[in-house]
C-alpha positions in Angstrom: 28.8 -37.6 -44.4 31.1 -35.2 -42.5 30.2 -31.6 -43.2 33.0 -29.1 -42.3 34.0 -31.0 -39.2 36.4 -29.7 -36.6 37.6 -31.5 -33.8 39.5 -30.6 -30.8 40.3 -32.7 -27.8 41.1 -29.9 -25.3 39.7 -26.4 -25.6 43.4 -25.0 -25.0 44.9 -27.1 -27.9 44.5 -26.6 -31.6 42.1 -28.6 -33.5 43.1 -31.9 -34.7 40.7 -32.0 -37.7 40.2 -28.7 -39.6 37.0 -28.1 -41.9 37.1 -31.7 -43.0 34.3 -32.7 -45.4 33.6 -36.3 -46.7 30.7 -38.0 -48.3 30.6 -41.7 -48.7 27.8 -43.0 -50.8 25.2 -45.9 -50.1 27.1 -49.4 -50.1 30.6 -47.7 -50.8 33.5 -49.0 -48.9 36.4 -46.6 -48.1 39.9 -47.2 -46.3 41.5 -44.6 -44.4 45.5 -44.7 -44.4 48.2 -42.2 -43.6 51.2 -41.4 -41.7 51.3 -41.4 -37.9 49.6 -38.4 -36.5 47.5 -37.8 -39.6 44.1 -38.0 -37.8 42.9 -41.6 -38.8 41.9 -42.3 -35.1 40.5 -38.6 -34.7 38.0 -39.4 -37.8 36.9 -42.7 -36.0 36.5 -40.9 -32.7 34.2 -38.1 -34.7 32.2 -40.8 -36.5 31.5 -42.8 -33.3 31.2 -39.6 -31.5 33.7 -40.3 -28.8 35.4 -37.0 -28.9 33.6 -33.5 -28.7 33.0 -31.9 -32.2 33.8 -28.3 -32.0 32.4 -27.2 -35.4 30.3 -29.0 -38.4 28.1 -32.1 -38.4 28.4 -35.7 -38.7 25.4 -37.4 -40.7 24.8 -41.4 -40.6 22.1 -42.1 -42.7 21.3 -38.5 -43.4 20.5 -38.0 -39.6 22.7 -35.7 -37.3 
């Protein structure tokens, strides 16, 4: 679950994800699609905690 997630790669740049909230239920499968630059890779980076989250939370199995 993403709760009001905001992701910013550099402190001087604008955030690439703005107040994103998403809930995926147990055993539910989702797909992420979109145009170039839409933030697909940034969502994966936030999920895997490969990029610093500036605001909000990412929960996996209800654990932050």
